C-alpha positions as a Markdown table, in Angstrom:
| # | Residue | x | y | z |
|---|---|---|---|---|
| 1 | Unk | 33.0 | 105.1 | -62.3 |
| 2 | Unk | 31.8 | 108.8 | -62.8 |
| 3 | Unk | 32.9 | 111.1 | -60.0 |
| 4 | Unk | 31.0 | 113.8 | -58.3 |
| 5 | Unk | 33.3 | 116.6 | -59.9 |
| 6 | Unk | 32.5 | 115.3 | -63.4 |
| 7 | Unk | 28.8 | 115.3 | -62.7 |
| 8 | Unk | 28.9 | 119.0 | -61.5 |
| 9 | Unk | 30.7 | 119.9 | -64.6 |
| 10 | Unk | 28.4 | 118.2 | -66.8 |
| 11 | Unk | 25.5 | 120.1 | -65.1 |
| 12 | Unk | 27.1 | 123.1 | -65.5 |
| 13 | Unk | 28.0 | 122.7 | -69.0 |
| 14 | Unk | 24.3 | 121.6 | -69.9 |
| 15 | Unk | 23.1 | 124.9 | -67.9 |
| 16 | Unk | 25.2 | 127.1 | -70.1 |
| 17 | Unk | 24.4 | 125.4 | -73.4 |
| 18 | Unk | 20.8 | 125.9 | -72.5 |
| 19 | Unk | 21.1 | 129.5 | -71.4 |
| 20 | Unk | 23.3 | 130.3 | -74.7 |
| 21 | Unk | 20.6 | 128.6 | -76.8 |
| 22 | Unk | 17.9 | 130.9 | -75.2 |
| 23 | Unk | 19.8 | 133.9 | -75.6 |
| 24 | Unk | 20.3 | 133.4 | -79.2 |
| 25 | Unk | 16.4 | 132.5 | -79.5 |
| 26 | Unk | 15.7 | 135.9 | -77.8 |
| 27 | Unk | 18.6 | 138.1 | -79.0 |
| 28 | Unk | 17.9 | 141.7 | -80.4 |
| 29 | Unk | 18.9 | 140.5 | -83.6 |
| 30 | Unk | 16.6 | 137.6 | -83.8 |
| 31 | Unk | 13.3 | 138.4 | -85.6 |
| 32 | Unk | 10.7 | 138.8 | -82.7 |
| 33 | Unk | 13.5 | 137.8 | -80.2 |
| 34 | Unk | 11.8 | 140.2 | -77.5 |
| 35 | Unk | 8.4 | 138.7 | -78.0 |
| 36 | Unk | 9.7 | 135.3 | -77.7 |
| 37 | Unk | 11.5 | 136.3 | -74.4 |
| 38 | Unk | 8.0 | 137.6 | -73.0 |
| 39 | Unk | 6.3 | 134.4 | -74.1 |
| 40 | Unk | 8.9 | 132.3 | -72.2 |
| 41 | Unk | 9.0 | 134.5 | -69.0 |
| 42 | Unk | 5.0 | 134.9 | -68.8 |
| 43 | Unk | 3.2 | 132.9 | -71.3 |
| 44 | Unk | -0.1 | 133.3 | -69.7 |
| 45 | Unk | -0.1 | 136.9 | -70.4 |
| 46 | Unk | 1.9 | 137.0 | -73.7 |
| 47 | Unk | 0.5 | 134.7 | -76.3 |
| 48 | Unk | -0.3 | 134.7 | -80.0 |
| 49 | Unk | -4.0 | 135.6 | -79.4 |
| 50 | Unk | -2.7 | 139.2 | -78.5 |
| 51 | Unk | -1.2 | 140.5 | -81.8 |
| 52 | Unk | -1.4 | 144.2 | -80.4 |
| 53 | Unk | 0.8 | 143.3 | -77.7 |
| 54 | Unk | 3.2 | 141.4 | -80.0 |
| 55 | Unk | 3.5 | 144.9 | -82.1 |
| 56 | Unk | 4.5 | 146.6 | -79.0 |
| 57 | Unk | 7.2 | 144.2 | -78.4 |
| 58 | Unk | 8.4 | 144.5 | -82.0 |
| 59 | Unk | 8.5 | 148.4 | -81.6 |
| 60 | Unk | 10.6 | 148.2 | -78.3 |
| 61 | Unk | 12.8 | 145.8 | -79.8 |
| 62 | Unk | 13.4 | 148.2 | -82.8 |
| 63 | Unk | 14.3 | 150.8 | -80.0 |
| 64 | Unk | 17.0 | 148.5 | -78.9 |
| 65 | Unk | 18.5 | 148.0 | -82.3 |
| 66 | Unk | 18.3 | 151.9 | -82.9 |
| 67 | Unk | 15.5 | 151.9 | -85.5 |
| 68 | Unk | 13.4 | 154.2 | -83.2 |
| 69 | Unk | 14.6 | 157.0 | -80.7 |
| 70 | Unk | 11.2 | 158.5 | -79.8 |
| 71 | Unk | 8.2 | 156.4 | -79.1 |
| 72 | Unk | 4.7 | 157.4 | -77.8 |
| 73 | Unk | 2.7 | 154.4 | -76.4 |
| 74 | Unk | -1.0 | 155.5 | -75.9 |
| 75 | Unk | -3.3 | 152.3 | -75.3 |
| 76 | Unk | -6.1 | 151.8 | -73.1 |
| 77 | Unk | -5.5 | 150.6 | -69.5 |
| 78 | Unk | -4.6 | 147.3 | -68.6 |
| 79 | Unk | -3.2 | 146.7 | -71.9 |
| 80 | Unk | 0.3 | 145.9 | -70.7 |
| 81 | Unk | 2.3 | 149.0 | -71.4 |
| 82 | Unk | 4.1 | 149.4 | -68.2 |
| 83 | Unk | 4.5 | 145.5 | -67.7 |
| 84 | Unk | 5.9 | 145.1 | -71.1 |
| 85 | Unk | 8.3 | 148.1 | -70.6 |
| 86 | Unk | 9.6 | 146.4 | -67.4 |
| 87 | Unk | 10.1 | 143.1 | -69.6 |
| 88 | Unk | 12.0 | 145.1 | -72.0 |
| 89 | Unk | 14.2 | 146.8 | -69.6 |
| 90 | Unk | 15.1 | 143.4 | -68.0 |
| 91 | Unk | 15.6 | 141.9 | -71.7 |
| 92 | Unk | 18.1 | 144.6 | -72.6 |
| 93 | Unk | 20.1 | 144.5 | -69.4 |
| 94 | Unk | 20.7 | 140.8 | -70.2 |
| 95 | Unk | 22.4 | 141.4 | -73.5 |
| 96 | Unk | 23.8 | 145.0 | -72.3 |
| 97 | Unk | 24.5 | 144.9 | -68.8 |
| 98 | Unk | 25.9 | 148.5 | -68.9 |
| 99 | Unk | 22.6 | 150.0 | -70.1 |
| 100 | Unk | 21.0 | 152.7 | -68.0 |
| 101 | Unk | 17.2 | 153.6 | -67.7 |
| 102 | Unk | 15.4 | 156.3 | -66.1 |
| 103 | Unk | 11.6 | 155.8 | -65.6 |
| 104 | Unk | 9.5 | 158.7 | -64.2 |
| 105 | Unk | 5.9 | 158.7 | -63.4 |
| 106 | Unk | 3.2 | 160.6 | -61.4 |
| 107 | Unk | 4.0 | 159.6 | -58.0 |
| 108 | Unk | 6.9 | 157.9 | -55.9 |
| 109 | Unk | 4.6 | 154.9 | -55.0 |
| 110 | Unk | 4.1 | 154.1 | -58.6 |
| 111 | Unk | 7.7 | 154.7 | -59.3 |
| 112 | Unk | 8.6 | 152.2 | -56.6 |
| 113 | Unk | 6.1 | 149.4 | -57.7 |
| 114 | Unk | 7.6 | 149.9 | -61.2 |
| 115 | Unk | 11.0 | 149.4 | -60.0 |
| 116 | Unk | 10.3 | 146.4 | -57.9 |
| 117 | Unk | 8.3 | 144.9 | -60.7 |
| 118 | Unk | 11.4 | 145.0 | -63.0 |
| 119 | Unk | 13.9 | 143.9 | -60.2 |
| 120 | Unk | 11.6 | 140.9 | -59.7 |
| 121 | Unk | 11.9 | 139.8 | -63.5 |
| 122 | Unk | 15.5 | 139.9 | -63.1 |
| 123 | Unk | 15.2 | 137.6 | -59.9 |
| 124 | Unk | 13.0 | 135.3 | -61.3 |
| 125 | Unk | 13.9 | 131.5 | -62.0 |
| 126 | Unk | 13.1 | 131.8 | -65.7 |
| 127 | Unk | 15.2 | 134.9 | -66.3 |
| 128 | Unk | 18.0 | 133.1 | -64.6 |
| 129 | Unk | 17.9 | 130.2 | -66.8 |
| 130 | Unk | 18.6 | 132.8 | -69.8 |
| 131 | Unk | 21.0 | 135.0 | -68.1 |
| 132 | Unk | 22.7 | 133.5 | -65.1 |
| 133 | Unk | 25.2 | 136.2 | -65.0 |
| 134 | Unk | 23.2 | 138.9 | -64.7 |
| 135 | Unk | 22.9 | 139.8 | -60.8 |
| 136 | Unk | 21.6 | 142.7 | -58.9 |
| 137 | Unk | 24.5 | 144.4 | -56.9 |
| 138 | Unk | 23.4 | 144.2 | -53.0 |
| 139 | Unk | 25.2 | 147.3 | -52.3 |
| 140 | Unk | 23.0 | 149.2 | -54.8 |
| 141 | Unk | 19.5 | 148.1 | -54.7 |
| 142 | Unk | 17.3 | 150.7 | -53.3 |
| 143 | Unk | 13.6 | 150.9 | -54.0 |
| 144 | Unk | 14.0 | 153.8 | -56.5 |
| 145 | Unk | 17.6 | 153.2 | -57.8 |
| 146 | Unk | 19.4 | 149.9 | -58.4 |
| 147 | Unk | 22.4 | 148.4 | -60.4 |
| 148 | Unk | 23.5 | 145.4 | -62.1 |
| 149 | Unk | 26.5 | 143.7 | -60.5 |
| 150 | Unk | 29.7 | 145.0 | -62.5 |
| 151 | Unk | 27.9 | 147.7 | -64.0 |
| 152 | Unk | 29.8 | 151.2 | -64.0 |
| 153 | Unk | 26.9 | 153.3 | -62.9 |
| 154 | Unk | 23.1 | 153.1 | -61.8 |
| 155 | Unk | 21.2 | 150.8 | -64.1 |
| 156 | Unk | 17.6 | 151.9 | -63.1 |
| 157 | Unk | 16.3 | 154.9 | -61.4 |
| 158 | Unk | 13.2 | 157.0 | -61.3 |
| 159 | Unk | 10.9 | 159.1 | -59.1 |
| 160 | Unk | 7.5 | 160.8 | -59.3 |
| 161 | Unk | 6.5 | 164.1 | -60.7 |
| 162 | Unk | 7.0 | 165.8 | -57.1 |
| 163 | Unk | 10.5 | 164.1 | -56.6 |
| 164 | Unk | 14.0 | 165.1 | -57.7 |
| 165 | Unk | 16.9 | 163.2 | -59.0 |
| 166 | Unk | 20.4 | 164.1 | -58.0 |
| 167 | Unk | 23.7 | 162.7 | -59.3 |
| 168 | Unk | 22.3 | 160.2 | -61.9 |
| 169 | Unk | 22.3 | 160.2 | -65.6 |
| 170 | Unk | 20.7 | 158.0 | -68.4 |
| 171 | Unk | 22.2 | 156.9 | -71.6 |
| 172 | Unk | 19.9 | 154.0 | -73.1 |
| 173 | Unk | 16.2 | 155.1 | -72.4 |
| 174 | Unk | 14.4 | 157.7 | -70.5 |
| 175 | Unk | 10.7 | 156.7 | -69.9 |
| 176 | Unk | 7.7 | 158.9 | -68.9 |
| 177 | Unk | 5.3 | 156.0 | -67.7 |
| 178 | Unk | 1.8 | 157.2 | -66.6 |
| 179 | Unk | 2.8 | 160.7 | -65.9 |
| 180 | Unk | -0.8 | 161.8 | -65.3 |
| 181 | Unk | -2.9 | 159.9 | -62.9 |
| 182 | Unk | -6.4 | 160.5 | -64.2 |
| 183 | Unk | -8.6 | 163.1 | -66.0 |
| 184 | Unk | -8.9 | 165.5 | -63.3 |
| 185 | Unk | -5.0 | 166.0 | -63.3 |
| 186 | Unk | -5.1 | 166.1 | -67.1 |
| 187 | Unk | -7.6 | 169.2 | -66.9 |
| 188 | Unk | -5.8 | 170.8 | -64.0 |
| 189 | Unk | -3.7 | 173.7 | -65.1 |
| 190 | Unk | -1.6 | 173.8 | -62.0 |
| 191 | Unk | -0.7 | 170.2 | -62.2 |
| 192 | Unk | 0.3 | 170.5 | -65.9 |
| 193 | Unk | 2.6 | 173.4 | -65.3 |
| 194 | Unk | 4.3 | 171.3 | -62.4 |
| 195 | Unk | 4.6 | 168.3 | -64.9 |
| 196 | Unk | 6.1 | 170.6 | -67.6 |
| 197 | Unk | 8.5 | 171.9 | -65.0 |
| 198 | Unk | 9.4 | 168.6 | -63.8 |
| 199 | Unk | 10.0 | 167.4 | -67.4 |
| 200 | Unk | 12.4 | 170.3 | -68.1 |
| 201 | Unk | 14.1 | 170.6 | -65.1 |
| 202 | Unk | 14.4 | 167.0 | -63.7 |
| 203 | Unk | 13.6 | 164.4 | -66.4 |
| 204 | Unk | 15.4 | 165.8 | -69.6 |
| 205 | Unk | 18.4 | 167.1 | -67.5 |
| 206 | Unk | 19.1 | 163.6 | -66.5 |
| 207 | Unk | 19.4 | 162.5 | -70.1 |
| 208 | Unk | 23.2 | 162.2 | -70.9 |
| 209 | Unk | 23.7 | 164.7 | -73.9 |
| 210 | Unk | 26.7 | 162.7 | -75.1 |
| 211 | Unk | 24.5 | 159.4 | -75.6 |
| 212 | Unk | 22.1 | 158.4 | -78.1 |
| 213 | Unk | 19.4 | 157.9 | -75.5 |
| 214 | Unk | 15.9 | 156.9 | -76.6 |
| 215 | Unk | 12.9 | 158.7 | -75.2 |
| 216 | Unk | 9.6 | 156.7 | -74.4 |
| 217 | Unk | 6.3 | 158.1 | -73.3 |
| 218 | Unk | 3.6 | 156.0 | -72.0 |
| 219 | Unk | -0.1 | 157.0 | -71.4 |
């Protein structure tokens, strides 16, 4: 007769075996590992009919392994730039929970939305299948700054161009994600001056100078 404890142990063993296998399939050292991760999490959006999106995933994976340190992503609207960067942040935290990301954009509401979408990936059932031990710290989970449980410092933070960041540093990747809202702002000298000031006085000063932090601009 098989006891309940034995059944529980067997279920846990199979669960760990599956997560270990998935982690190996999606690892940064595995060819197209990040792309396969995206296909697993959101197969309706990430599929082989979208080769440019696969190329973007390859570039972001190359950032993870240190091949690129500065990347400009300039593609048409609704391509999936921001969504893929949210996927990338969640994916990298699975393999390196002590990673830190800064993600600034044109407004605080958008920054909150991008933050929430990244958190939603970490909380999804499919992500839990791959990385069951990557949990959000309930004590550090505000809308604009949150932390993976056990991480030494804030894992993710960001704000809008009019905002400020105090007491936080970034060492893995600093992202400027849609920092200009529309053509009117792009042609507005006053806004461009404020944006340049924000980049110099806020965004750049939050990058840990002792780190090998990557810089990504999305537009």
